[in-house]
C-alpha positions as CSV (number, residue, x, y, z in Angstrom):
1,M,79.8,57.9,77.2
2,A,76.2,57.7,78.3
3,A,76.3,53.9,77.8
4,L,79.2,53.6,80.3
5,A,77.0,55.3,82.9
6,T,74.7,52.3,82.7
7,V,77.5,50.2,84.3
8,P,76.5,50.2,88.0
9,E,79.9,50.9,89.5
10,I,80.7,53.7,87.1
11,K,77.2,55.3,87.6
12,R,77.4,55.0,91.4
13,T,80.9,56.6,91.6
14,D,79.9,59.3,89.2
15,D,76.7,60.0,91.2
16,V,78.6,60.2,94.5
17,F,81.2,62.5,92.9
18,E,78.4,64.8,91.6
19,V,76.8,65.0,95.1
20,A,80.2,65.8,96.6
21,K,80.7,68.7,94.1
22,R,77.3,70.1,94.9
23,R,77.8,69.9,98.6
24,F,81.2,71.7,98.3
25,A,79.7,74.4,96.1
26,R,76.8,75.0,98.6
27,H,79.2,75.4,101.5
28,G,78.7,79.0,102.4
29,A,81.4,81.6,102.7
30,G,83.1,81.7,106.0
31,E,86.1,83.2,107.8
32,E,89.3,81.4,108.5
33,P,89.9,81.0,112.2
34,H,92.9,83.4,112.6
35,R,91.1,86.0,110.6
36,A,87.9,85.7,112.7
37,R,89.9,85.9,115.9
38,D,92.0,88.9,114.6
39,R,88.8,90.7,113.5
40,V,87.3,90.5,117.0
41,I,90.6,91.7,118.5
42,D,90.9,94.5,116.0
43,E,87.3,95.6,116.8
44,A,88.1,95.6,120.5
45,V,91.3,97.6,120.0
46,Q,89.3,100.2,117.9
47,S,86.6,100.3,120.5
48,F,89.1,100.8,123.3
49,A,90.9,103.6,121.4
50,A,87.6,105.3,120.8
51,T,86.0,104.9,124.2
52,G,88.8,104.1,126.6
53,R,86.8,101.0,127.8
54,W,88.3,97.6,127.5
55,P,85.7,94.8,126.7
56,S,85.9,92.3,129.6
57,D,84.8,89.4,127.3
58,I,87.4,90.0,124.6
59,G,89.1,86.7,125.3
60,E,85.9,84.7,125.2
61,R,84.7,86.6,122.0
62,A,88.0,86.1,120.2
63,A,88.1,82.4,121.2
64,T,84.5,81.9,120.0
65,A,85.2,83.6,116.7
66,Y,88.3,81.3,116.3
67,A,86.3,78.2,117.2
68,D,83.5,79.2,114.7
69,G,86.2,79.7,112.1
70,M,87.7,76.3,112.9
71,S,84.3,74.6,112.4
72,W,83.7,76.3,109.1
73,E,87.3,75.6,107.9
74,A,87.1,71.9,109.0
75,E,83.9,71.3,107.1
76,R,85.3,73.1,104.0
77,L,88.4,70.9,104.1
78,A,86.4,67.8,104.6
79,L,84.2,68.7,101.6
80,K,87.2,69.5,99.5
81,H,88.9,66.2,100.3
82,T,85.6,64.4,99.6
83,V,85.4,65.9,96.1
84,E,89.0,64.9,95.4
85,F,88.5,61.4,96.8
86,T,85.3,60.7,95.0
87,E,86.7,62.1,91.7
88,D,89.6,59.7,92.0
89,R,87.2,56.8,92.7
90,A,85.0,57.7,89.7
91,T,88.1,57.9,87.5
92,D,89.3,54.5,88.8
93,A,85.9,52.9,88.2
94,F,85.8,54.3,84.7
95,E,89.3,53.0,83.9
96,T,88.5,49.6,85.5
97,F,85.1,48.9,84.0
98,A,85.1,50.9,80.7
99,P,87.0,48.2,78.6
100,D,84.5,45.5,79.6
101,A,81.5,47.8,79.0
102,L,82.8,48.8,75.6
103,A,83.5,45.2,74.6
104,H,80.0,44.3,75.6
105,L,78.5,47.2,73.7
106,S,80.7,46.3,70.7
107,G,79.3,42.8,70.7
108,R,75.7,44.1,71.0
109,L,76.4,46.5,68.0
110,A,77.8,43.6,65.9
111,D,74.6,41.6,66.7
112,V,72.4,44.6,65.7
113,L,74.3,45.1,62.5
114,S,74.1,41.4,61.7
115,D,70.4,41.4,62.2
116,A,70.0,44.5,60.1
117,L,72.0,43.0,57.3
118,A,69.9,39.8,57.4
119,A,66.7,41.9,57.3
120,S,68.0,43.9,54.5
121,E,68.9,40.8,52.5
122,K,65.4,39.4,53.1
123,L,63.8,42.7,52.1
124,G,66.0,42.9,49.0
125,G,64.9,39.4,48.0
126,A,61.3,40.3,48.5
127,R,61.7,43.5,46.4
128,A,63.4,41.5,43.6
129,R,60.5,38.9,43.6
130,R,58.0,41.7,43.5
131,R,59.8,43.4,40.6
132,Q,60.0,40.1,38.8
133,S,56.3,39.4,39.3
134,R,55.4,42.9,38.0
135,S,57.6,42.4,34.9
136,D,56.0,39.0,34.3
137,A,52.6,40.5,34.4
138,T,53.4,43.2,31.9
139,P,52.6,42.2,28.3
């Protein structure tokens, strides 16, 4: 399969897919928007129950936590879709170009084998002449 990676379109789509997988794997842990918002609200409720003071910025803090969660989640979804899309493109490129690449490699292999056979025949002939000349020299 390494030979197929020398086909430019197969290699390019495989490389892009690998980069997408790495980016997705590096995307840090985060909090889903509703969980982030609910966590801030729960903390405010717990704080109110313990102190009797209601935080005046609860709405702003909950909205900020939700927005941060949306940003994290949106990037995660974008990366996930990128991995899926680039994997499909790499598969399509492989399926499209592999037969031509393999046919080309098959032709090259046939040429190499033909050259090897011709060299072997020449070498065999030289050995036979050498053996003959040795046997002629022996009394």
